[in-house]
C-alpha positions in Angstrom: 0.0 0.0 0.0 1.2 3.5 -0.9 2.6 5.7 1.9 1.9 9.5 1.8 5.0 11.4 3.1 4.6 15.1 4.1 4.8 17.2 0.8 8.2 18.1 -0.3 9.1 21.6 1.2 6.8 21.4 4.2 7.2 20.1 7.8 5.1 18.4 10.4 5.3 20.5 13.7 5.3 17.5 16.1 4.0 17.6 19.7 7.5 17.8 21.1 8.2 20.9 19.1 5.0 22.7 20.0 6.3 24.2 23.3 9.1 25.9 21.5 6.8 27.4 18.8 4.3 28.4 21.4 7.1 30.2 23.4 8.0 32.1 20.3 4.5 33.1 19.5 3.5 34.1 23.0 6.6 36.2 23.5 6.1 37.9 20.3 2.5 38.6 20.9 3.2 40.1 24.3 5.9 42.3 22.9 4.0 43.4 19.8 1.1 44.5 22.2 3.6 46.5 24.2 4.4 48.5 21.2 0.7 49.1 20.5 0.2 46.6 17.6 -3.0 44.6 17.2 -3.3 41.3 15.8 -4.9 40.6 12.4 -5.6 37.4 10.6 -6.2 37.4 6.8 -7.1 34.4 4.5 -4.5 32.1 3.4 -5.2 32.9 -0.2 -6.1 36.0 -2.1 -6.7 37.0 -5.7 -3.5 36.5 -7.7 -3.7 40.0 -9.1 -3.4 41.5 -5.6 0.2 40.0 -5.2 1.1 40.8 -8.8 0.1 44.6 -8.3 1.8 44.9 -5.0 5.1 43.0 -5.5 5.4 43.7 -9.2 4.7 41.5 -12.3 8.4 41.2 -12.8 9.4 40.2 -9.2 10.9 36.7 -8.8 8.1 35.8 -6.4 5.3 36.5 -9.0 7.3 35.2 -11.8 8.5 31.9 -10.4 7.4 31.2 -6.8 3.5 31.8 -6.7 1.6 28.7 -5.6 -1.7 29.2 -7.7 -5.1 27.6 -6.9 -7.6 26.6 -9.7 -9.8 29.6 -10.8 -12.8 30.0 -8.6 -16.1 30.9 -10.0 -18.4 33.3 -8.2 -21.8 34.7 -9.1 -23.3 38.1 -8.4 -26.5 39.8 -9.4 -25.3 40.6 -12.9 -22.7 38.1 -14.2 -20.4 35.3 -13.5 -16.7 36.1 -13.2 -13.6 34.0 -12.4 -10.6 35.0 -10.5 -7.2 33.4 -10.3 -6.4 32.7 -6.5 -2.9 32.3 -5.0 -1.7 31.1 -1.7 -0.2 34.1 0.1 3.6 34.3 -0.4 3.7 37.2 2.0 1.2 39.1 4.2 1.9 42.8 3.5 -0.4 43.0 0.5 -3.1 41.1 2.3 -3.0 43.4 5.3 -3.1 46.4 3.1 -6.1 45.0 1.3 -7.9 44.6 4.6 -6.8 48.1 5.5 -8.6 49.5 2.6 -11.6 47.2 2.6 -12.4 48.0 6.3 -11.7 51.6 6.0 -9.1 51.7 8.9 -8.1 55.2 7.7 -11.4 56.5 8.9 -11.1 55.0 12.4 -7.6 56.0 13.5 -4.7 58.2 12.5 -2.2 55.4 12.6 -3.0 51.7 12.2 -0.5 49.3 13.8 -1.1 45.6 12.9 0.8 42.4 13.4 0.3 38.8 12.0 1.6 35.3 12.8 1.0 32.6 10.3 1.9 30.4 7.3 3.1 31.7 3.9 3.6 29.7 0.7 6.2 29.9 -2.1 7.2 27.4 -4.8 10.8 27.5 -3.6 13.5 24.8 -4.2 13.5 23.3 -0.7 16.7 23.4 1.4 17.7 24.2 5.0 16.0 27.4 6.1 13.9 27.5 2.8 10.6 25.8 2.6 7.4 25.9 0.4 5.2 26.4 3.5 7.0 28.7 6.2 5.7 30.8 9.0 6.2 34.5 9.6 5.8 37.0 12.3 5.3 40.6 10.8 4.0 44.0 11.5 2.6 46.8 9.3 2.2 50.4 10.5 -0.1 52.3 8.1 -1.2 56.0 8.3 -0.8 59.6 7.2 2.6 61.1 7.0 3.9 61.9 10.6 7.5 61.6 12.0 8.2 58.9 9.5 11.9 58.5 10.4 10.9 57.9 14.1 8.3 55.3 13.0 10.9 53.5 10.9 13.3 53.5 13.9 10.5 52.1 16.1 9.7 49.1 13.6 13.4 48.3 13.2 14.0 48.4 16.9 10.9 46.3 17.5 12.3 43.6 15.1 15.7 43.7 17.0 14.0 43.7 20.4 11.9 40.6 19.4 14.9 38.6 18.4 16.7 39.6 21.6 13.7 38.5 23.7 14.0 35.1 22.2 17.7 34.7 23.1 19.3 35.6 19.8 22.5 37.6 20.0 24.7 37.0 16.9 22.6 38.5 14.3 23.5 41.5 12.2 21.2 44.5 11.2 21.9 45.9 7.7 20.3 49.3 6.7 19.9 51.2 3.4 17.6 53.5 1.7 16.2 53.5 -1.8 15.0 57.0 -1.6 11.8 58.4 -3.1 10.0 56.8 -6.2 11.9 59.2 -8.3 15.3 58.4 -6.5 14.6 54.7 -6.9 14.2 55.2 -10.7 17.5 57.1 -10.9 19.1 54.3 -8.8 17.8 51.8 -11.4 19.2 53.8 -14.3 22.5 54.1 -12.8 22.6 50.4 -11.9 21.7 49.4 -15.5 24.4 51.8 -16.8 27.0 50.1 -14.6 26.0 46.7 -15.6 25.3 47.2 -19.3 28.8 46.1 -20.5 28.9 43.0 -18.1 25.5 41.5 -19.1 27.0 38.5 -20.7 29.1 37.7 -17.7 26.1 37.6 -15.4 24.3 34.3 -14.6 21.2 33.4 -16.8 18.8 34.6 -14.1 20.5 37.9 -13.6 20.6 38.4 -17.5 16.8 38.3 -17.3 16.7 40.4 -14.2 18.6 43.2 -15.9 15.5 44.5 -17.7 12.9 42.9 -15.6 14.1 43.8 -12.1 17.7 44.9 -12.0 17.7 45.4 -8.2 17.6 41.6 -7.8 21.0 41.3 -9.3 22.5 43.1 -6.2 21.6 40.0 -3.9 22.3 37.2 -6.4 24.1 34.4 -4.6 26.0 33.4 -7.9 29.8 33.9 -7.2 30.5 35.7 -10.6 27.6 37.9 -10.1 28.7 38.8 -6.6 32.1 39.8 -7.8 30.7 42.0 -10.4 28.3 43.7 -7.9 31.2 44.2 -5.4 32.9 46.5 -8.0 30.0 48.8 -8.5 30.3 51.9 -6.4 27.0 53.9 -6.8 26.7 54.7 -3.2 23.8 57.2 -2.5 24.4 59.3 -5.4 20.8 58.7 -6.5 19.3 60.2 -3.5 17.7 63.6 -3.4 18.6 66.1 -0.7 15.3 65.4 1.0 15.9 61.7 1.1 19.3 62.2 2.3 18.1 64.2 5.2 15.3 61.6 5.9 17.8 58.7 6.0 20.1 60.6 8.4 17.1 61.1 10.7 16.4 57.3 10.7 20.1 56.6 11.5 20.1 59.2 14.3 16.9 57.7 15.8 18.3 54.3 15.8 21.6 55.4 17.4 19.5 57.1 20.1 17.9 53.9 20.9 21.3 52.0 21.1 20.6 50.0 18.0 23.7 48.7 16.3 23.4 48.6 12.4 25.7 48.5 9.4 25.0 50.3 6.3 24.8 48.2 3.1 24.7 50.1 -0.2 23.7 47.0 -2.1 20.9 46.0 0.3 17.6 46.3 -1.8 14.1 44.6 -1.4 13.2 42.9 -4.5 9.5 43.8 -4.4 8.4 46.9 -6.3 6.6 48.5 -3.3 9.7 49.4 -1.3 10.8 53.0 -1.1 13.1 54.9 1.4 14.1 52.9 4.4 15.0 49.0 3.8 16.6 46.7 6.2 17.6 43.1 6.8 18.5 41.0 9.7 20.9 38.1 9.1 22.7 35.3 11.1 25.7 33.7 9.8 24.8 30.4 11.6 21.9 29.8 9.1 24.3 29.2 6.2 23.5 30.4 2.8 19.8 31.1 3.7 21.0 33.6 6.5 18.1 36.1 6.6 16.1 36.0 9.8 13.8 38.7 8.4 13.6 42.0 6.5 11.4 45.1 6.0 11.1 48.7 5.0 8.9 51.6 4.0 6.3 51.3 1.3 4.5 54.8 1.0 2.5 54.2 -2.2 1.2 50.7 -1.9 -2.1 51.6 -0.2 -3.0 54.0 -2.9 -1.8 51.6 -5.7 -4.3 49.0 -4.5 -7.1 51.5 -4.6 -7.1 53.0 -1.1 -6.3 56.4 0.3 -2.8 57.9 0.2 -1.2 56.4 3.4 2.4 55.9 4.4 3.5 52.6 5.7 6.4 50.6 7.1 6.7 47.0 8.3 8.8 43.8 8.6 8.4 40.0 8.5 10.7 37.6 10.6 10.8 33.8 9.6 9.8 31.6 12.5 11.5 28.5 11.2 14.8 30.4 10.8 14.4 31.9 14.3 14.1 28.5 15.7 17.2 27.2 13.7 19.2 30.2 15.0 18.2 29.6 18.8 20.7 27.9 20.9 20.4 24.1 21.2 19.7 24.4 24.9 16.6 26.6 24.1 14.4 23.4 24.2 11.3 24.1 26.2 9.5 21.2 28.0 5.7 21.4 28.0 4.2 21.7 31.5 3.6 18.1 32.7 0.2 16.7 33.1 -1.1 17.3 36.6 -3.3 14.2 37.2 -3.4 10.7 35.7 -6.7 8.9 36.8 -6.4 5.3 37.3 -9.5 3.1 37.6 -8.9 -0.3 39.1 -12.0 -2.1 37.7 -15.2 -1.8 35.7 -17.2 -0.5 38.6 -14.9 2.4 39.4 -14.2 3.3 35.8 -17.5 5.4 35.5 -16.7 7.3 38.6 -13.1 7.9 37.6 -14.4 9.3 34.3 -16.6 11.7 36.1 -13.8 12.8 38.3 -11.4 13.3 35.4 -14.0 15.9 34.0 -14.3 17.5 37.4 -10.5 18.2 37.4 -10.6 19.5 33.8 -13.6 21.8 34.6 -11.5 23.5 37.3 -8.5 24.0 34.8 -6.5 21.2 36.2 -4.8 19.1 33.5 -5.9 15.5 33.6 -6.0 12.3 31.5 -6.7 8.6 31.8 -6.4 5.4 29.9 -9.5 4.7 28.0 -9.3 0.9 28.4 -9.0 -1.1 31.6 -5.5 -2.3 32.3 -3.5 -3.6 35.3 -2.2 -1.0 38.0 1.3 -1.7 36.7 0.4 -0.9 33.2 -1.5 2.3 34.0 1.4 3.5 36.3 3.7 2.9 33.5 1.5 5.1 31.2 1.4 7.7 33.8 5.3 7.8 34.1 5.6 7.8 30.2 3.7 11.0 29.8 5.4 12.7 33.0 2.2 13.0 35.2 3.0 14.8 38.4 0.3 12.7 40.3 -1.8 9.8 39.8 -5.3 9.6 41.4 -6.2 6.0 42.1 -10.0 4.9 42.3 -10.4 1.3 43.5 -13.1 -0.7 45.4 -12.2 0.8 48.8 -11.9 4.5 47.5 -15.3 3.9 45.7 -16.9 2.9 49.0 -15.4 6.0 50.8 -16.3 8.4 47.8 -12.6 9.2 47.9 -9.5 9.1 45.8 -5.9 8.0 46.6 -3.4 10.6 45.2 0.1 9.7 44.8 3.0 12.1 44.3 5.0 10.6 41.5 8.2 12.3 42.5 8.2 11.7 46.3 6.1 8.6 46.2 3.9 9.9 49.2 0.2 9.5 48.9 -3.0 10.5 50.7 -6.7 9.7 50.4 -8.9 12.7 49.6 -12.7 12.9 49.6 -14.0 13.6 46.2 -16.0 16.8 47.2 -12.5 18.2 48.4 -10.4 17.2 45.5 -10.2 20.2 43.4 -10.0 22.5 46.5 -7.1 20.6 47.9 -5.3 20.6 44.5 -5.6 24.4 44.3 -4.7 25.0 47.9 -1.5 22.9 47.3 -0.6 25.0 44.2 -1.0 22.1 41.8 -0.5 23.1 38.3 -3.5 25.0 36.9 -3.5 25.5 33.0 -4.6 29.0 32.0 -4.3 29.3 28.3 -4.1 32.7 26.7 
């Protein structure tokens, strides 16, 4: 019979790994709320055109990596239309779509949103690069106001988040693309520098020369990297206004004690980026060393049919964060508090009722759902790491009581059923309160 392995480029997140994932997610949620961000959850798929218009028809993501669904058919009062749908390769476009659709601009001056969830790209799978991966990201959207300080806040937030998870050896790289006009001048100068070297570029970069010349700057091909290293455009394409803005961003970061390095070749391959761009890398990850990246995108909201609104954001890769965390960062899930043991058929029904009595009071509890010997059930309790066993046999049933054994010390006591949950709480037994 055929086996069905997990699809290539995806992973099962097993029960033993869940505590670490929950730790990352809970710390992120707490910190993001501290900075005034609210959580948003958008669909896993959107109309393909949304991503094409936001990231650019010529971007590598749209050209090569989109995972498209079959066309969906929908009816309205007048006609039937069809729309191509794609699994989201990133969430910025989806969040902006929601911002426009739900008129956030009419509700608040500055909208600060965060998301945690899976993204999808048709990548060639390798360590740190998957077809289904998870991101933690933020988007701050609103009318122009102290943009340099907001850029600094978003960048410092990404650094703060990584530090809160125990990461220390990452590098923050910073650059600016300037205004849309500056970016066009940057593109012109870059093509001028590369025009006589096209034949030496890799096949992908030869296509990128006209399609998306900025992508050549972060190509991993050795020859392309050598060619790029000899380019010295610097910030010659920046207007005076953009230069002042960039200086303000750097000064704001320095005032917060955020260490960064300028990288003139740092660009974001998506069309919507303008002005500040940044990337956070960790050399321990190997060739796929980016933990996350972000930047400013002042025109995307209006390009997608909304009002003029400035915006800045970032996304961090959860899988890469976990890879970069220290090996001793393993987190053990809180052990089960009580394991119920029924000694016979007669006591099983009562044990089942007590099990749910524990759970109703927030005390984690479980039992074996088939009768077995005392030895077998104690072995099961040990295997799952239960702190206590609650034994219900003939004598306990007659007394309407339960014998509770401490699995660490071996001590035990008999407790009346009506006092069980009260005694557990008085003795500070583990109570599970989920966020």
